[in-house]
All heavy atoms as a GROMACS GRO file, in nm:
protein
  585
    1MET      N    1  -2.837   4.052  -2.892
    1MET     CA    2  -2.763   3.928  -2.907
    1MET      C    3  -2.620   3.958  -2.948
    1MET      O    4  -2.593   4.053  -3.020
    1MET     CB    5  -2.825   3.841  -3.016
    1MET     CG    6  -2.940   3.758  -2.973
    1MET     SD    7  -2.978   3.652  -3.112
    1MET     CE    8  -3.032   3.513  -3.024
    2THR      N    9  -2.532   3.873  -2.903
    2THR     CA   10  -2.393   3.886  -2.943
    2THR      C   11  -2.368   3.796  -3.062
    2THR      O   12  -2.457   3.723  -3.106
    2THR     CB   13  -2.300   3.848  -2.826
    2THR    OG1   14  -2.324   3.713  -2.792
    2THR    CG2   15  -2.322   3.937  -2.705
    3GLN      N   16  -2.247   3.798  -3.113
    3GLN     CA   17  -2.217   3.716  -3.230
    3GLN      C   18  -2.232   3.568  -3.202
    3GLN      O   19  -2.264   3.491  -3.290
    3GLN     CB   20  -2.075   3.745  -3.277
    3GLN     CG   21  -2.063   3.882  -3.341
    3GLN     CD   22  -1.922   3.906  -3.389
    3GLN    OE1   23  -1.831   3.830  -3.362
    3GLN    NE2   24  -1.904   4.017  -3.462
    4SER      N   25  -2.209   3.526  -3.078
    4SER     CA   26  -2.219   3.383  -3.047
    4SER      C   27  -2.363   3.342  -3.018
    4SER      O   28  -2.390   3.227  -2.989
    4SER     CB   29  -2.130   3.349  -2.928
    4SER     OG   30  -2.175   3.419  -2.814
    5GLY      N   31  -2.456   3.436  -3.024
    5GLY     CA   32  -2.595   3.403  -3.004
    5GLY      C   33  -2.641   3.420  -2.861
    5GLY      O   34  -2.756   3.394  -2.829
    6GLN      N   35  -2.553   3.462  -2.773
    6GLN     CA   36  -2.591   3.481  -2.634
    6GLN      C   37  -2.652   3.619  -2.616
    6GLN      O   38  -2.621   3.713  -2.688
    6GLN     CB   39  -2.469   3.467  -2.543
    6GLN     CG   40  -2.405   3.329  -2.551
    6GLN     CD   41  -2.275   3.325  -2.471
    6GLN    OE1   42  -2.226   3.426  -2.427
    6GLN    NE2   43  -2.222   3.206  -2.454
    7VAL      N   44  -2.737   3.630  -2.519
    7VAL     CA   45  -2.800   3.758  -2.490
    7VAL      C   46  -2.727   3.822  -2.373
    7VAL      O   47  -2.706   3.758  -2.270
    7VAL     CB   48  -2.949   3.736  -2.455
    7VAL    CG1   49  -3.014   3.868  -2.417
    7VAL    CG2   50  -3.022   3.670  -2.570
    8LYS      N   51  -2.691   3.949  -2.390
    8LYS     CA   52  -2.625   4.020  -2.281
    8LYS      C   53  -2.729   4.066  -2.180
    8LYS      O   54  -2.836   4.114  -2.218
    8LYS     CB   55  -2.551   4.144  -2.332
    8LYS     CG   56  -2.425   4.114  -2.406
    8LYS     CD   57  -2.351   4.243  -2.433
    8LYS     CE   58  -2.219   4.216  -2.500
    8LYS     NZ   59  -2.144   4.339  -2.524
    9LYS      N   60  -2.698   4.047  -2.054
    9LYS     CA   61  -2.788   4.092  -1.949
    9LYS      C   62  -2.749   4.234  -1.911
    9LYS      O   63  -2.631   4.268  -1.904
    9LYS     CB   64  -2.776   4.002  -1.826
    9LYS     CG   65  -2.823   3.860  -1.852
    9LYS     CD   66  -2.811   3.777  -1.727
    9LYS     CE   67  -2.852   3.634  -1.752
    9LYS     NZ   68  -2.836   3.552  -1.632
   10SER      N   69  -2.846   4.317  -1.886
   10SER     CA   70  -2.815   4.453  -1.844
   10SER      C   71  -2.772   4.450  -1.698
   10SER      O   72  -2.826   4.375  -1.616
   10SER     CB   73  -2.935   4.544  -1.863
   10SER     OG   74  -3.042   4.500  -1.782
   11VAL      N   75  -2.676   4.533  -1.666
   11VAL     CA   76  -2.624   4.539  -1.530
   11VAL      C   77  -2.690   4.656  -1.461
   11VAL      O   78  -2.682   4.769  -1.507
   11VAL     CB   79  -2.470   4.558  -1.532
   11VAL    CG1   80  -2.418   4.569  -1.391
   11VAL    CG2   81  -2.406   4.443  -1.607
   12GLU      N   82  -2.755   4.627  -1.349
   12GLU     CA   83  -2.821   4.733  -1.274
   12GLU      C   84  -2.725   4.784  -1.167
   12GLU      O   85  -2.660   4.705  -1.099
   12GLU     CB   86  -2.947   4.678  -1.208
   12GLU     CG   87  -3.051   4.632  -1.307
   12GLU     CD   88  -3.173   4.574  -1.239
   12GLU    OE1   89  -3.189   4.595  -1.118
   12GLU    OE2   90  -3.250   4.507  -1.308
   13PRO      N   91  -2.715   4.915  -1.153
   13PRO     CA   92  -2.624   4.969  -1.051
   13PRO      C   93  -2.674   4.936  -0.910
   13PRO      O   94  -2.795   4.932  -0.886
   13PRO     CB   95  -2.626   5.120  -1.077
   13PRO     CG   96  -2.751   5.145  -1.153
   13PRO     CD   97  -2.783   5.018  -1.228
   14LEU      N   98  -2.580   4.913  -0.820
   14LEU     CA   99  -2.616   4.883  -0.682
   14LEU      C  100  -2.651   5.011  -0.609
   14LEU      O  101  -2.597   5.118  -0.637
   14LEU     CB  102  -2.498   4.816  -0.611
   14LEU     CG  103  -2.456   4.679  -0.663
   14LEU    CD1  104  -2.330   4.634  -0.590
   14LEU    CD2  105  -2.566   4.578  -0.644
   15GLU      N  106  -2.741   4.999  -0.514
   15GLU     CA  107  -2.775   5.115  -0.433
   15GLU      C  108  -2.663   5.138  -0.332
   15GLU      O  109  -2.586   5.049  -0.302
   15GLU     CB  110  -2.906   5.090  -0.360
   15GLU     CG  111  -3.026   5.084  -0.454
   15GLU     CD  112  -3.155   5.064  -0.378
   15GLU    OE1  113  -3.159   5.094  -0.257
   15GLU    OE2  114  -3.251   5.019  -0.440
   16ALA      N  115  -2.658   5.257  -0.279
   16ALA     CA  116  -2.553   5.294  -0.184
   16ALA      C  117  -2.555   5.204  -0.061
   16ALA      O  118  -2.451   5.174  -0.003
   16ALA     CB  119  -2.567   5.439  -0.144
   17SER      N  120  -2.671   5.158  -0.021
   17SER     CA  121  -2.679   5.073   0.098
   17SER      C  122  -2.624   4.933   0.072
   17SER      O  123  -2.585   4.863   0.164
   17SER     CB  124  -2.823   5.065   0.148
   17SER     OG  125  -2.904   5.005   0.047
   18GLU      N  126  -2.622   4.893  -0.055
   18GLU     CA  127  -2.575   4.760  -0.089
   18GLU      C  128  -2.423   4.753  -0.107
   18GLU      O  129  -2.365   4.646  -0.103
   18GLU     CB  130  -2.642   4.712  -0.218
   18GLU     CG  131  -2.792   4.693  -0.205
   18GLU     CD  132  -2.855   4.652  -0.336
   18GLU    OE1  133  -2.782   4.611  -0.429
   18GLU    OE2  134  -2.978   4.661  -0.348
   19VAL      N  135  -2.360   4.868  -0.129
   19VAL     CA  136  -2.217   4.872  -0.152
   19VAL      C  137  -2.146   4.869  -0.017
   19VAL      O  138  -2.172   4.951   0.070
   19VAL     CB  139  -2.176   4.998  -0.230
   19VAL    CG1  140  -2.025   5.004  -0.247
   19VAL    CG2  141  -2.246   5.001  -0.365
   20LYS      N  142  -2.057   4.771   0.000
   20LYS     CA  143  -1.982   4.760   0.124
   20LYS      C  144  -1.837   4.798   0.096
   20LYS      O  145  -1.779   4.753  -0.002
   20LYS     CB  146  -1.986   4.616   0.177
   20LYS     CG  147  -2.125   4.572   0.218
   20LYS     CD  148  -2.124   4.432   0.269
   20LYS     CE  149  -2.263   4.386   0.304
   20LYS     NZ  150  -2.265   4.246   0.347
   21GLU      N  151  -1.782   4.882   0.182
   21GLU     CA  152  -1.644   4.921   0.166
   21GLU      C  153  -1.554   4.821   0.237
   21GLU      O  154  -1.585   4.777   0.347
   21GLU     CB  155  -1.621   5.061   0.220
   21GLU     CG  156  -1.700   5.164   0.142
   21GLU     CD  157  -1.638   5.300   0.151
   21GLU    OE1  158  -1.520   5.310   0.187
   21GLU    OE2  159  -1.709   5.396   0.123
   22ALA      N  160  -1.446   4.787   0.171
   22ALA     CA  161  -1.351   4.694   0.231
   22ALA      C  162  -1.276   4.763   0.344
   22ALA      O  163  -1.242   4.881   0.333
   22ALA     CB  164  -1.252   4.645   0.126
   23PRO      N  165  -1.250   4.694   0.454
   23PRO     CA  166  -1.175   4.756   0.563
   23PRO      C  167  -1.031   4.783   0.518
   23PRO      O  168  -0.975   4.711   0.436
   23PRO     CB  169  -1.179   4.650   0.674
   23PRO     CG  170  -1.204   4.523   0.604
   23PRO     CD  171  -1.287   4.557   0.483
   24GLU      N  172  -0.975   4.891   0.572
   24GLU     CA  173  -0.838   4.926   0.535
   24GLU      C  174  -0.742   4.824   0.593
   24GLU      O  175  -0.754   4.784   0.708
   24GLU     CB  176  -0.803   5.064   0.589
   24GLU     CG  177  -0.877   5.176   0.520
   24GLU     CD  178  -0.830   5.311   0.568
   24GLU    OE1  179  -0.713   5.324   0.607
   24GLU    OE2  180  -0.913   5.402   0.568
   25VAL      N  181  -0.649   4.783   0.511
   25VAL     CA  182  -0.549   4.686   0.553
   25VAL      C  183  -0.417   4.760   0.569
   25VAL      O  184  -0.367   4.819   0.474
   25VAL     CB  185  -0.535   4.572   0.450
   25VAL    CG1  186  -0.427   4.475   0.493
   25VAL    CG2  187  -0.668   4.502   0.431
   26LYS      N  188  -0.365   4.757   0.689
   26LYS     CA  189  -0.237   4.822   0.713
   26LYS      C  190  -0.127   4.717   0.699
   26LYS      O  191  -0.130   4.614   0.764
   26LYS     CB  192  -0.231   4.884   0.853
   26LYS     CG  193  -0.328   4.998   0.869
   26LYS     CD  194  -0.314   5.063   1.003
   26LYS     CE  195  -0.409   5.179   1.016
   26LYS     NZ  196  -0.397   5.244   1.148
   27GLU      N  197  -0.034   4.748   0.610
   27GLU     CA  198   0.075   4.655   0.587
   27GLU      C  199   0.184   4.678   0.690
   27GLU      O  200   0.214   4.791   0.728
   27GLU     CB  201   0.133   4.674   0.447
   27GLU     CG  202   0.036   4.639   0.337
   27GLU     CD  203   0.096   4.656   0.200
   27GLU    OE1  204   0.221   4.657   0.189
   27GLU    OE2  205   0.020   4.668   0.104
   28ALA      N  206   0.242   4.571   0.735
   28ALA     CA  207   0.352   4.582   0.830
   28ALA      C  208   0.473   4.638   0.756
   28ALA      O  209   0.497   4.603   0.641
   28ALA     CB  210   0.384   4.446   0.888
   29PRO      N  211   0.549   4.727   0.819
   29PRO     CA  212   0.668   4.780   0.751
   29PRO      C  213   0.768   4.669   0.723
   29PRO      O  214   0.789   4.580   0.805
   29PRO     CB  215   0.723   4.883   0.849
   29PRO     CG  216   0.663   4.851   0.980
   29PRO     CD  217   0.534   4.779   0.953
   30LYS      N  218   0.825   4.677   0.605
   30LYS     CA  219   0.923   4.575   0.567
   30LYS      C  220   1.053   4.599   0.642
   30LYS      O  221   1.092   4.714   0.664
   30LYS     CB  222   0.951   4.582   0.416
   30LYS     CG  223   0.831   4.547   0.332
   30LYS     CD  224   0.864   4.556   0.186
   30LYS     CE  225   0.742   4.527   0.101
   30LYS     NZ  226   0.770   4.540  -0.040
   31PRO      N  227   1.120   4.494   0.681
   31PRO     CA  228   1.250   4.514   0.747
   31PRO      C  229   1.348   4.573   0.646
   31PRO      O  230   1.348   4.537   0.528
   31PRO     CB  231   1.291   4.373   0.790
   31PRO     CG  232   1.207   4.281   0.709
   31PRO     CD  233   1.083   4.355   0.672
   32LYS      N  234   1.429   4.665   0.694
   32LYS     CA  235   1.522   4.732   0.604
   32LYS      C  236   1.645   4.646   0.583
   32LYS      O  237   1.699   4.588   0.675
   32LYS     CB  238   1.562   4.867   0.662
   32LYS     CG  239   1.446   4.964   0.668
   32LYS     CD  240   1.490   5.098   0.715
   32LYS     CE  241   1.371   5.192   0.718
   32LYS     NZ  242   1.408   5.324   0.764
   33SER      N  243   1.689   4.643   0.458
   33SER     CA  244   1.810   4.568   0.425
   33SER      C  245   1.932   4.653   0.459
   33SER      O  246   1.921   4.772   0.488
   33SER     CB  247   1.810   4.533   0.276
   33SER     OG  248   1.824   4.651   0.199
   34LYS      N  249   2.047   4.591   0.453
   34LYS     CA  250   2.171   4.664   0.480
   34LYS      C  251   2.189   4.777   0.378
   34LYS      O  252   2.235   4.885   0.412
   34LYS     CB  253   2.291   4.570   0.476
   34LYS     CG  254   2.296   4.474   0.593
   34LYS     CD  255   2.417   4.385   0.584
   34LYS     CE  256   2.420   4.286   0.698
   34LYS     NZ  257   2.538   4.198   0.692
   35MET      N  258   2.151   4.749   0.254
   35MET     CA  259   2.165   4.850   0.150
   35MET      C  260   2.074   4.969   0.178
   35MET      O  261   2.116   5.084   0.164
   35MET     CB  262   2.132   4.788   0.013
   35MET     CG  263   2.158   4.878  -0.102
   35MET     SD  264   2.333   4.912  -0.116
   35MET     CE  265   2.337   4.998  -0.269
   36ASP      N  266   1.949   4.943   0.221
   36ASP     CA  267   1.858   5.052   0.255
   36ASP      C  268   1.914   5.138   0.367
   36ASP      O  269   1.904   5.260   0.364
   36ASP     CB  270   1.720   4.998   0.296
   36ASP     CG  271   1.644   4.935   0.181
   36ASP    OD1  272   1.670   4.972   0.065
   36ASP    OD2  273   1.560   4.848   0.208
   37MET      N  274   1.972   5.073   0.466
   37MET     CA  275   2.029   5.146   0.579
   37MET      C  276   2.148   5.231   0.534
   37MET      O  277   2.164   5.345   0.577
   37MET     CB  278   2.068   5.050   0.690
   37MET     CG  279   1.944   4.985   0.753
   37MET     SD  280   1.979   4.852   0.866
   37MET     CE  281   2.068   4.936   0.994
   38LEU      N  282   2.232   5.175   0.444
   38LEU     CA  283   2.346   5.251   0.393
   38LEU      C  284   2.299   5.372   0.312
   38LEU      O  285   2.357   5.481   0.323
   38LEU     CB  286   2.436   5.163   0.307
   38LEU     CG  287   2.533   5.071   0.379
   38LEU    CD1  288   2.604   4.981   0.280
   38LEU    CD2  289   2.634   5.152   0.458
   39ILE      N  290   2.195   5.354   0.233
   39ILE     CA  291   2.144   5.464   0.151
   39ILE      C  292   2.091   5.576   0.240
   39ILE      O  293   2.119   5.694   0.217
   39ILE     CB  294   2.035   5.414   0.053
   39ILE    CG1  295   2.098   5.323  -0.052
   39ILE    CG2  296   1.964   5.531  -0.013
   39ILE    CD1  297   1.999   5.250  -0.139
   40GLU      N  298   2.016   5.540   0.345
   40GLU     CA  299   1.964   5.642   0.437
   40GLU      C  300   2.078   5.715   0.508
   40GLU      O  301   2.074   5.837   0.524
   40GLU     CB  302   1.870   5.578   0.539
   40GLU     CG  303   1.737   5.540   0.480
   40GLU     CD  304   1.644   5.481   0.583
   40GLU    OE1  305   1.677   5.481   0.704
   40GLU    OE2  306   1.536   5.434   0.543
   41LYS      N  307   2.177   5.640   0.551
   41LYS     CA  308   2.291   5.699   0.620
   41LYS      C  309   2.368   5.792   0.525
   41LYS      O  310   2.410   5.901   0.564
   41LYS     CB  311   2.382   5.587   0.672
   41LYS     CG  312   2.484   5.630   0.773
   41LYS     CD  313   2.556   5.507   0.830
   41LYS     CE  314   2.664   5.547   0.926
   41LYS     NZ  315   2.737   5.431   0.977
   42LEU      N  316   2.383   5.749   0.400
   42LEU     CA  317   2.452   5.830   0.299
   42LEU      C  318   2.376   5.960   0.276
   42LEU      O  319   2.436   6.068   0.267
   42LEU     CB  320   2.465   5.752   0.168
   42LEU     CG  321   2.539   5.820   0.054
   42LEU    CD1  322   2.687   5.832   0.088
   42LEU    CD2  323   2.521   5.741  -0.074
   43LYS      N  324   2.244   5.952   0.268
   43LYS     CA  325   2.160   6.069   0.244
   43LYS      C  326   2.177   6.173   0.354
   43LYS      O  327   2.182   6.293   0.326
   43LYS     CB  328   2.013   6.025   0.236
   43LYS     CG  329   1.919   6.134   0.196
   43LYS     CD  330   1.780   6.077   0.180
   43LYS     CE  331   1.682   6.181   0.130
   43LYS     NZ  332   1.548   6.125   0.110
   44VAL      N  333   2.190   6.128   0.479
   44VAL     CA  334   2.203   6.220   0.593
   44VAL      C  335   2.344   6.274   0.606
   44VAL      O  336   2.365   6.395   0.621
   44VAL     CB  337   2.161   6.149   0.723
   44VAL    CG1  338   2.192   6.234   0.845
   44VAL    CG2  339   2.014   6.112   0.719
   45GLU      N  340   2.444   6.186   0.597
   45GLU     CA  341   2.581   6.225   0.627
   45GLU      C  342   2.655   6.286   0.508
   45GLU      O  343   2.743   6.370   0.528
   45GLU     CB  344   2.659   6.106   0.682
   45GLU     CG  345   2.606   6.061   0.818
   45GLU     CD  346   2.685   5.947   0.877
   45GLU    OE1  347   2.799   5.923   0.834
   45GLU    OE2  348   2.631   5.880   0.967
   46LYS      N  349   2.626   6.241   0.388
   46LYS     CA  350   2.696   6.291   0.270
   46LYS      C  351   2.596   6.320   0.158
   46LYS      O  352   2.582   6.241   0.063
   46LYS     CB  353   2.800   6.190   0.222
   46LYS     CG  354   2.913   6.165   0.318
   46LYS     CD  355   3.016   6.074   0.254
   46LYS     CE  356   3.138   6.059   0.342
   46LYS     NZ  357   3.240   5.977   0.276
   47PRO      N  358   2.525   6.432   0.167
   47PRO     CA  359   2.421   6.460   0.066
   47PRO      C  360   2.475   6.472  -0.077
   47PRO      O  361   2.406   6.434  -0.171
   47PRO     CB  362   2.358   6.591   0.113
   47PRO     CG  363   2.436   6.639   0.229
   47PRO     CD  364   2.530   6.532   0.271
   48GLU      N  365   2.599   6.522  -0.093
   48GLU     CA  366   2.655   6.535  -0.228
   48GLU      C  367   2.677   6.397  -0.290
   48GLU      O  368   2.646   6.373  -0.407
   48GLU     CB  369   2.790   6.608  -0.229
   48GLU     CG  370   2.801   6.730  -0.143
   48GLU     CD  371   2.829   6.700   0.005
   48GLU    OE1  372   2.902   6.606   0.040
   48GLU    OE2  373   2.772   6.773   0.086
   49ALA      N  374   2.730   6.307  -0.210
   49ALA     CA  375   2.754   6.170  -0.258
   49ALA      C  376   2.622   6.100  -0.287
   49ALA      O  377   2.610   6.024  -0.382
   49ALA     CB  378   2.836   6.091  -0.156
   50TYR      N  379   2.521   6.130  -0.206
   50TYR     CA  380   2.389   6.071  -0.227
   50TYR      C  381   2.332   6.117  -0.361
   50TYR      O  382   2.275   6.036  -0.435
   50TYR     CB  383   2.294   6.109  -0.113
   50TYR     CG  384   2.152   6.063  -0.136
   50TYR    CD1  385   2.118   5.929  -0.119
   50TYR    CD2  386   2.052   6.152  -0.177
   50TYR    CE1  387   1.988   5.885  -0.142
   50TYR    CE2  388   1.924   6.109  -0.200
   50TYR     CZ  389   1.892   5.976  -0.182
   50TYR     OH  390   1.764   5.934  -0.205
   51GLU      N  391   2.347   6.245  -0.393
   51GLU     CA  392   2.298   6.296  -0.521
   51GLU      C  393   2.369   6.227  -0.638
   51GLU      O  394   2.306   6.194  -0.738
   51GLU     CB  395   2.316   6.448  -0.530
   51GLU     CG  396   2.229   6.525  -0.432
   51GLU     CD  397   2.080   6.502  -0.452
   51GLU    OE1  398   2.038   6.489  -0.569
   51GLU    OE2  399   2.007   6.496  -0.353
   52GLN      N  400   2.499   6.204  -0.626
   52GLN     CA  401   2.573   6.133  -0.730
   52GLN      C  402   2.522   5.990  -0.743
   52GLN      O  403   2.507   5.937  -0.853
   52GLN     CB  404   2.722   6.133  -0.698
   52GLN     CG  405   2.788   6.268  -0.708
   52GLN     CD  406   2.933   6.266  -0.664
   52GLN    OE1  407   2.981   6.165  -0.612
   52GLN    NE2  408   3.003   6.376  -0.685
   53TYR      N  409   2.496   5.927  -0.628
   53TYR     CA  410   2.443   5.790  -0.627
   53TYR      C  411   2.308   5.785  -0.700
   53TYR      O  412   2.286   5.698  -0.786
   53TYR     CB  413   2.428   5.742  -0.482
   53TYR     CG  414   2.345   5.616  -0.470
   53TYR    CD1  415   2.400   5.492  -0.499
   53TYR    CD2  416   2.211   5.622  -0.433
   53TYR    CE1  417   2.324   5.376  -0.489
   53TYR    CE2  418   2.136   5.508  -0.423
   53TYR     CZ  419   2.192   5.385  -0.451
   53TYR     OH  420   2.116   5.272  -0.443
   54VAL      N  421   2.218   5.876  -0.669
   54VAL     CA  422   2.086   5.879  -0.730
   54VAL      C  423   2.096   5.902  -0.881
   54VAL      O  424   2.030   5.835  -0.959
   54VAL     CB  425   1.997   5.986  -0.664
   54VAL    CG1  426   1.867   6.007  -0.740
   54VAL    CG2  427   1.967   5.948  -0.519
   55ALA      N  428   2.182   5.996  -0.920
   55ALA     CA  429   2.198   6.026  -1.064
   55ALA      C  430   2.251   5.903  -1.138
   55ALA      O  431   2.203   5.871  -1.248
   55ALA     CB  432   2.292   6.144  -1.082
   56ALA      N  433   2.346   5.834  -1.080
   56ALA     CA  434   2.403   5.716  -1.144
   56ALA      C  435   2.299   5.603  -1.150
   56ALA      O  436   2.288   5.532  -1.250
   56ALA     CB  437   2.527   5.669  -1.069
   57ALA      N  438   2.221   5.588  -1.044
   57ALA     CA  439   2.119   5.483  -1.042
   57ALA      C  440   2.011   5.511  -1.146
   57ALA      O  441   1.964   5.419  -1.213
   57ALA     CB  442   2.058   5.472  -0.902
   58LYS      N  443   1.972   5.638  -1.161
   58LYS     CA  444   1.872   5.673  -1.262
   58LYS      C  445   1.925   5.648  -1.403
   58LYS      O  446   1.849   5.615  -1.493
   58LYS     CB  447   1.830   5.819  -1.248
   58LYS     CG  448   1.736   5.842  -1.132
   58LYS     CD  449   1.692   5.986  -1.126
   58LYS     CE  450   1.598   6.008  -1.009
   58LYS     NZ  451   1.559   6.150  -0.997
   59ALA      N  452   2.056   5.666  -1.421
   59ALA     CA  453   2.118   5.642  -1.551
   59ALA      C  454   2.147   5.493  -1.572
   59ALA      O  455   2.206   5.454  -1.671
   59ALA     CB  456   2.247   5.722  -1.562
   60LYS      N  457   2.105   5.412  -1.475
   60LYS     CA  458   2.122   5.266  -1.478
   60LYS      C  459   2.268   5.224  -1.489
   60LYS      O  460   2.303   5.130  -1.559
   60LYS     CB  461   2.039   5.204  -1.590
   60LYS     CG  462   1.892   5.227  -1.568
   60LYS     CD  463   1.807   5.154  -1.667
   60LYS     CE  464   1.661   5.181  -1.636
   60LYS     NZ  465   1.571   5.105  -1.716
   61ARG      N  466   2.352   5.299  -1.420
   61ARG     CA  467   2.493   5.264  -1.412
   61ARG      C  468   2.516   5.185  -1.284
   61ARG      O  469   2.448   5.208  -1.185
   61ARG     CB  470   2.578   5.391  -1.411
   61ARG     CG  471   2.563   5.470  -1.541
   61ARG     CD  472   2.654   5.586  -1.550
   61ARG     NE  473   2.793   5.540  -1.552
   61ARG     CZ  474   2.896   5.617  -1.525
   61ARG    NH1  475   2.878   5.743  -1.492
   61ARG    NH2  476   3.019   5.570  -1.531
   62PRO      N  477   2.610   5.092  -1.285
   62PRO     CA  478   2.637   5.017  -1.162
   62PRO      C  479   2.695   5.108  -1.054
   62PRO      O  480   2.784   5.188  -1.081
   62PRO     CB  481   2.738   4.911  -1.206
   62PRO     CG  482   2.787   4.951  -1.339
   62PRO     CD  483   2.689   5.048  -1.398
   63VAL      N  484   2.640   5.097  -0.933
   63VAL     CA  485   2.682   5.183  -0.822
   63VAL      C  486   2.700   5.096  -0.698
   63VAL      O  487   2.617   5.011  -0.669
   63VAL     CB  488   2.577   5.291  -0.792
   63VAL    CG1  489   2.626   5.385  -0.683
   63VAL    CG2  490   2.542   5.370  -0.915
   64TRP      N  491   2.809   5.119  -0.627
   64TRP     CA  492   2.834   5.049  -0.501
   64TRP      C  493   2.843   5.152  -0.390
   64TRP      O  494   2.897   5.260  -0.409
   64TRP     CB  495   2.967   4.974  -0.507
   64TRP     CG  496   2.967   4.856  -0.596
   64TRP    CD1  497   2.941   4.727  -0.562
   64TRP    CD2  498   2.997   4.854  -0.736
   64TRP    NE1  499   2.952   4.646  -0.673
   64TRP    CE2  500   2.986   4.722  -0.782
   64TRP    CE3  501   3.030   4.953  -0.828
   64TRP    CZ2  502   3.008   4.685  -0.913
   64TRP    CZ3  503   3.051   4.917  -0.960
   64TRP    CH2  504   3.040   4.784  -1.000
   65ILE      N  505   2.790   5.116  -0.273
   65ILE     CA  506   2.808   5.198  -0.153
   65ILE      C  507   2.881   5.110  -0.053
   65ILE      O  508   2.834   5.001  -0.019
   65ILE     CB  509   2.674   5.243  -0.093
   65ILE    CG1  510   2.595   5.325  -0.193
   65ILE    CG2  511   2.700   5.326   0.034
   65ILE    CD1  512   2.458   5.366  -0.143
   66TYR      N  513   2.995   5.157  -0.008
   66TYR     CA  514   3.074   5.082   0.088
   66TYR      C  515   3.037   5.124   0.231
   66TYR      O  516   2.981   5.232   0.251
   66TYR     CB  517   3.224   5.106   0.062
   66TYR     CG  518   3.267   5.052  -0.072
   66TYR    CD1  519   3.292   5.135  -0.180
   66TYR    CD2  520   3.281   4.914  -0.091
   66TYR    CE1  521   3.330   5.085  -0.303
   66TYR    CE2  522   3.319   4.862  -0.215
   66TYR     CZ  523   3.343   4.948  -0.319
   66TYR     OH  524   3.380   4.896  -0.442
   67PRO      N  525   3.065   5.040   0.330
   67PRO     CA  526   3.028   5.070   0.468
   67PRO      C  527   3.083   5.203   0.520
   67PRO      O  528   3.022   5.264   0.608
   67PRO     CB  529   3.084   4.952   0.548
   67PRO     CG  530   3.091   4.840   0.450
   67PRO     CD  531   3.122   4.905   0.318
   68ASP      N  532   3.194   5.250   0.466
   68ASP     CA  533   3.248   5.380   0.511
   68ASP      C  534   3.186   5.495   0.433
   68ASP      O  535   3.232   5.608   0.439
   68ASP     CB  536   3.401   5.383   0.499
   68ASP     CG  537   3.448   5.368   0.355
   68ASP    OD1  538   3.366   5.337   0.267
   68ASP    OD2  539   3.568   5.390   0.331
   69LEU      N  540   3.075   5.466   0.360
   69LEU     CA  541   2.995   5.562   0.283
   69LEU      C  542   3.067   5.622   0.164
   69LEU      O  543   3.029   5.728   0.114
   69LEU     CB  544   2.940   5.673   0.373
   69LEU     CG  545   2.847   5.626   0.484
   69LEU    CD1  546   2.794   5.746   0.562
   69LEU    CD2  547   2.733   5.544   0.430
   70THR      N  548   3.167   5.553   0.113
   70THR     CA  549   3.224   5.594  -0.015
   70THR      C  550   3.142   5.525  -0.122
   70THR      O  551   3.087   5.417  -0.101
   70THR     CB  552   3.372   5.554  -0.028
   70THR    OG1  553   3.384   5.413  -0.008
   70THR    CG2  554   3.457   5.628   0.073
   71ILE      N  555   3.131   5.589  -0.237
   71ILE     CA  556   3.055   5.528  -0.347
   71ILE      C  557   3.148   5.504  -0.463
   71ILE      O  558   3.248   5.574  -0.482
   71ILE     CB  559   2.935   5.615  -0.390
   71ILE    CG1  560   2.979   5.752  -0.442
   71ILE    CG2  561   2.834   5.629  -0.279
   71ILE    CD1  562   2.866   5.830  -0.507
   72ARG      N  563   3.114   5.402  -0.539
   72ARG     CA  564   3.188   5.370  -0.661
   72ARG      C  565   3.087   5.361  -0.774
   72ARG      O  566   2.989   5.287  -0.765
   72ARG     CB  567   3.261   5.238  -0.643
   72ARG     CG  568   3.334   5.193  -0.767
   72ARG     CD  569   3.405   5.063  -0.745
   72ARG     NE  570   3.448   5.010  -0.872
   72ARG     CZ  571   3.475   4.884  -0.895
   72ARG    NH1  572   3.464   4.796  -0.798
   72ARG    NH2  573   3.513   4.844  -1.015
   73ILE      N  574   3.109   5.437  -0.877
   73ILE     CA  575   3.018   5.438  -0.992
   73ILE      C  576   3.091   5.380  -1.112
   73ILE      O  577   3.201   5.420  -1.144
   73ILE     CB  578   2.973   5.582  -1.024
   73ILE    CG1  579   2.901   5.642  -0.903
   73ILE    CG2  580   2.882   5.584  -1.147
   73ILE    CD1  581   2.868   5.787  -0.917
   74GLY      N  582   3.026   5.285  -1.176
   74GLY     CA  583   3.081   5.230  -1.298
   74GLY      C  584   3.156   5.107  -1.274
   74GLY      O  585   3.214   5.039  -1.343
   0.00000   0.00000   0.00000
């Protein structure tokens, strides 16, 4: 008995034949934003600038990426 006076029922494990696996759900890829595209382009074309961008983002500093792939930190 529990404190409220109810009796706990024992839970019996299910047999392997009773367990049904859920079908895998494939999520549709999300459309990439302009920022995502700029980040990917920066990573390929200017790896040094990309590393600076990542370091600033991890430090939670404001970072801008301009269309010409220049970055502004702070």
